[in-house]
C-alpha positions as MATLAB code, in Angstrom:
seq = 'MTHPATVTRVTEIPVKDASTVMLLRDGTAGVEVFLQRRVGGMEFAGGMTVFPGGRVDLTDADSAIEWAGPPVSWWAERFATDDARAVASVCAAVRETFEECGVLLAGPTSDTVVADTSDYREARTQLENHELTFANFLASEKLVLRADLLRPWANWITPVGEKRRYDTRFFAAVVPHGQIADGATSEADTVVWQTPADALAQWKSGGNVLLPPTWTQLTSLSGFATTADVLAAEPEITTILPLMHKVDGTLRIDFPDDEGYYEAGPHPWA';
ca = [
       6.489   10.528   19.309;
       6.888    6.932   19.765;
       5.471    5.282   23.337;
       8.942    4.325   25.020;
       9.355    0.442   25.534;
      12.284   -1.492   26.360;
      13.828   -3.257   23.241;
      14.827   -6.689   23.581;
      17.760   -7.781   21.408;
      16.291  -10.202   18.543;
      17.021  -10.753   14.828;
      15.841   -7.603   13.435;
      12.620   -8.108   11.506;
      12.106   -5.508    8.901;
       8.896   -3.212    9.411;
       6.430   -3.056    6.611;
       3.827   -0.140    6.272;
       0.201   -1.218    6.440;
      -3.302    0.656    6.546;
      -6.535   -0.335    8.604;
      -9.760    1.070    8.198;
     -12.522    1.057   10.803;
     -15.531    1.077    8.590;
     -18.657    2.552   10.459;
     -22.380    3.115    9.776;
     -25.209    4.337   11.980;
     -27.330    1.481   13.471;
     -30.494    1.192   15.765;
     -28.215    0.870   18.801;
     -25.625    3.565   17.660;
     -22.329    3.430   15.906;
     -21.607    0.136   14.488;
     -18.057   -1.002   13.014;
     -17.334   -3.884   10.504;
     -15.416   -6.754   11.594;
     -13.737   -9.750   10.482;
     -12.330  -12.701   11.871;
      -9.282  -13.681    9.909;
      -8.638  -17.153    8.859;
      -7.206  -19.346   11.321;
      -4.177  -20.714    9.208;
      -2.986  -17.369    8.281;
       0.477  -16.276    9.483;
      -0.169  -13.072   10.803;
      -3.264  -12.618   13.273;
      -4.860  -16.012   12.362;
      -8.092  -16.468   14.058;
      -8.097  -12.745   15.112;
     -11.255  -10.253   14.753;
      -9.957   -7.409   13.103;
     -10.742   -4.184   10.935;
     -10.210   -4.502    7.073;
      -6.640   -3.791    6.289;
      -3.591   -5.020    4.973;
       0.137   -4.247    3.994;
       0.923   -1.350    1.517;
       2.210   -2.213   -1.669;
       4.834   -0.519   -3.836;
       2.061    0.521   -6.336;
      -0.099    2.218   -3.981;
       2.430    5.256   -3.833;
       1.597    5.613   -7.742;
       1.470    9.613   -8.289;
      -0.899    8.887  -11.060;
      -3.675    8.378   -8.798;
      -6.251   11.148   -9.090;
      -6.881   12.198   -5.290;
      -9.913   14.385   -3.749;
      -9.368   15.409   -0.095;
      -6.846   17.178    1.978;
      -3.411   17.728    0.504;
      -0.832   15.013    0.639;
       0.965   17.389    3.298;
      -1.720   17.328    5.471;
      -2.054   13.466    5.853;
       1.798   13.363    6.260;
       1.668   15.998    9.046;
      -1.103   13.909   10.776;
       0.804   10.785   10.782;
       4.173   12.393   11.192;
       5.741   10.792    7.865;
       6.852   11.801    4.641;
       4.570   12.464    1.664;
       5.557    9.302   -0.276;
       4.533    7.317    2.732;
       1.341    9.325    3.343;
       0.103    8.600   -0.345;
       0.920    5.231    0.154;
      -0.953    4.657    3.515;
      -4.048    6.488    2.229;
      -4.261    4.549   -1.204;
      -3.625    1.214    0.531;
      -6.720    2.009    2.923;
      -8.890    2.573    0.109;
      -7.613   -0.342   -1.881;
      -7.629   -2.894    0.836;
     -11.163   -1.895    1.846;
     -12.353   -2.644   -1.435;
     -10.532   -5.858   -1.498;
     -11.607   -7.279    1.675;
     -14.888   -5.903    2.105;
     -16.235   -4.827   -1.452;
     -16.560   -0.786   -0.074;
     -15.148    1.577   -2.486;
     -14.013    5.239   -1.560;
     -14.085    6.422   -4.910;
     -16.635    7.922   -7.386;
     -16.699    9.650  -10.971;
     -15.999   13.000   -9.698;
     -14.371   14.525   -6.684;
     -17.883   15.132   -4.848;
     -19.470   11.827   -5.867;
     -19.125    8.346   -4.628;
     -20.183    5.003   -6.679;
     -23.268    3.603   -5.088;
     -23.069   -0.058   -6.293;
     -19.782   -1.643   -6.407;
     -20.730   -5.171   -8.237;
     -19.770   -3.906  -11.568;
     -16.206   -4.240  -10.250;
     -16.160   -7.769   -8.797;
     -13.747   -8.991  -11.446;
     -11.466   -6.147  -10.795;
     -11.716   -6.748   -7.311;
     -10.436  -10.201   -7.551;
      -7.463   -9.096   -9.899;
      -6.386   -6.320   -7.388;
      -6.403   -9.099   -4.728;
      -4.552  -11.569   -6.685;
      -1.946   -8.672   -7.463;
      -3.025   -9.039  -11.197;
      -4.033   -5.457  -11.432;
      -2.845   -2.248   -9.715;
      -5.239    0.139   -7.782;
      -3.972    3.002  -10.011;
      -4.770    1.216  -13.287;
      -8.249    0.200  -11.853;
      -9.024    3.405  -10.859;
      -7.870    5.151  -14.403;
      -9.745    2.605  -16.375;
     -12.891    2.953  -14.721;
     -12.238    7.011  -14.531;
     -12.601    7.052  -10.785;
     -11.196    9.480   -8.363;
      -9.983    8.277   -4.894;
     -11.965    9.941   -2.241;
      -9.483   10.542    0.470;
     -11.841   13.018    2.200;
     -13.957   10.277    3.100;
     -11.426    9.124    5.340;
     -10.338   10.309    8.773;
      -6.532    9.604   10.530;
      -7.084    7.988   13.715;
      -4.131    6.019   15.192;
      -0.707    4.675   14.585;
       0.820    1.277   16.006;
       3.845   -0.833   15.255;
       4.070   -4.491   15.884;
       6.016   -5.337   19.100;
       9.693   -6.306   18.846;
       9.922  -10.274   18.885;
       6.979  -10.826   16.453;
       7.743  -12.712   13.286;
       6.181  -10.271   10.956;
       6.107   -6.586   12.002;
       3.921   -3.786   10.645;
       3.751    0.145   11.126;
       0.051    0.311   10.765;
      -1.818    3.338   10.389;
      -5.700    3.242   11.357;
      -8.210    5.445    9.533;
     -12.118    5.733   10.123;
     -14.743    5.926    7.368;
     -18.440    5.450    6.820;
     -19.686    3.172    4.351;
     -21.040    5.294    1.258;
     -24.790    5.066    0.720;
     -25.984    2.239   -1.220;
     -22.730    0.209   -0.945;
     -22.614   -3.119    1.018;
     -19.945   -4.550    2.952;
     -19.423   -8.288    2.389;
     -17.367  -11.049    3.628;
     -16.110  -12.076    0.339;
     -12.245  -12.335    0.771;
      -9.895  -15.255    1.079;
      -8.593  -13.924    4.309;
     -11.689  -13.685    6.468;
     -14.150  -16.791    7.419;
     -16.492  -14.622    9.592;
     -17.839  -10.623    9.117;
     -20.033   -9.221   11.353;
     -21.625   -5.532   12.032;
     -21.207   -4.720   15.764;
     -21.527   -1.727   18.399;
     -18.047   -1.605   19.666;
     -19.485   -2.152   22.950;
     -20.929   -5.621   21.767;
     -17.630   -6.271   20.324;
     -15.734   -5.642   23.611;
     -18.354   -7.671   25.499;
     -18.026  -10.610   23.134;
     -14.219  -10.361   23.705;
     -14.469  -10.193   27.491;
     -16.685  -13.091   27.367;
     -14.131  -15.061   25.121;
     -16.197  -14.955   22.182;
     -13.613  -13.244   20.095;
      -9.984  -12.535   20.183;
      -8.802   -8.792   19.928;
      -5.213   -7.962   19.765;
      -4.351   -4.458   21.805;
      -4.784   -2.115   18.500;
      -8.055   -3.616   17.920;
      -9.328   -3.462   21.436;
      -7.745    0.245   21.883;
      -9.640    1.391   18.725;
     -12.972   -0.232   19.712;
     -12.682    1.339   23.204;
     -12.088    4.860   21.618;
     -15.141    4.405   19.246;
     -17.436    3.219   21.886;
     -17.366    6.743   23.395;
     -19.113    8.301   20.053;
     -22.860    8.299   19.634;
     -22.974    8.637   15.858;
     -20.701    8.491   12.912;
     -20.529   12.037   12.380;
     -19.197   12.384   15.702;
     -16.414   10.255   14.950;
     -15.789   12.072   11.577;
     -15.521   15.194   13.486;
     -13.160   14.020   16.018;
      -9.419   14.918   15.664;
      -7.559   12.486   17.844;
      -3.874   13.143   18.760;
      -2.014   10.522   16.878;
       0.951    9.017   18.822;
       2.862    6.366   17.483;
       2.632    3.145   19.892;
       5.098    0.570   20.006;
       4.161   -1.754   22.446;
       6.410   -3.701   24.686;
       6.149   -7.749   24.208;
       7.726   -9.801   27.401;
       6.771  -12.555   29.798;
       5.500  -12.156   33.256;
       5.842  -15.539   35.351;
       6.080  -17.596   31.944;
       2.951  -15.718   30.473;
       3.190  -13.548   27.411;
       2.183   -9.891   28.225;
       1.991   -6.841   25.726;
       2.356   -3.418   27.507;
       0.788   -0.538   25.798;
      -0.829    3.046   27.061;
      -3.987    2.553   29.041;
      -3.694   -1.089   28.888;
      -5.326   -1.840   32.374;
      -8.719   -2.863   31.281;
      -7.183   -5.306   28.577;
      -5.865   -7.463   31.311;
      -8.798   -6.891   33.645;
     -10.883   -9.146   31.394;
      -8.332  -12.254   32.196;
      -5.899  -14.306   30.048;
      -5.908  -14.050   26.388;
      -5.664  -16.752   23.810;
      -2.673  -15.288   21.740;
      -0.683  -15.428   25.120;
];
């Protein structure tokens, strides 16, 4: 089910699939989430604070990828999509997390996960530069993709009127023991671990810029005490298509439960 919105007649922009991962760990103050501030000059969400993620590649749907976890049909049902898009979305989530912060949700067997990804530094660069497919990387290193380490969380579509539009599926995952999330990506100039509450407080004071989907997921995560609680949750996933329009000359994006978003005052993206 898609959240209803009034669609303004504009030049049709193709909607591309994307995956985003809320990478979590347990900190002294509670659940912490890994956040990146995208490089300011980027064409989409430049300067915004976001979770790791990106566009789904055609090769992410490669049937040769060895998979551990719930069957494809389960993922397709949770995200209300077909099997091919479900496979591609899950694989893109794992690939993008590895490319953007060096965390790899894969292991030598279906019940293990690599503890140190430094040996794959060259492959990580090749993946980011599209010189290597994720399926070939996993096969050459004899690794199994650990889909069971991911949890489906949300689904948002970029509003009509944006120059680039994505159908983004959000996932939650906990950083495997021994692995370190870093900022070694060309797409981000700052990375940080924060509790969702701290990230929201920083946003409210003008210290970062959060788009509605990021704000909404941080708000939902702030209600959990531990990562185990997050992984045990089964949120209802309704496809959200926000409405972008102007009110008295000011850009506004309407989405479910958006009152708190605008209580904080004007937003720089507007």
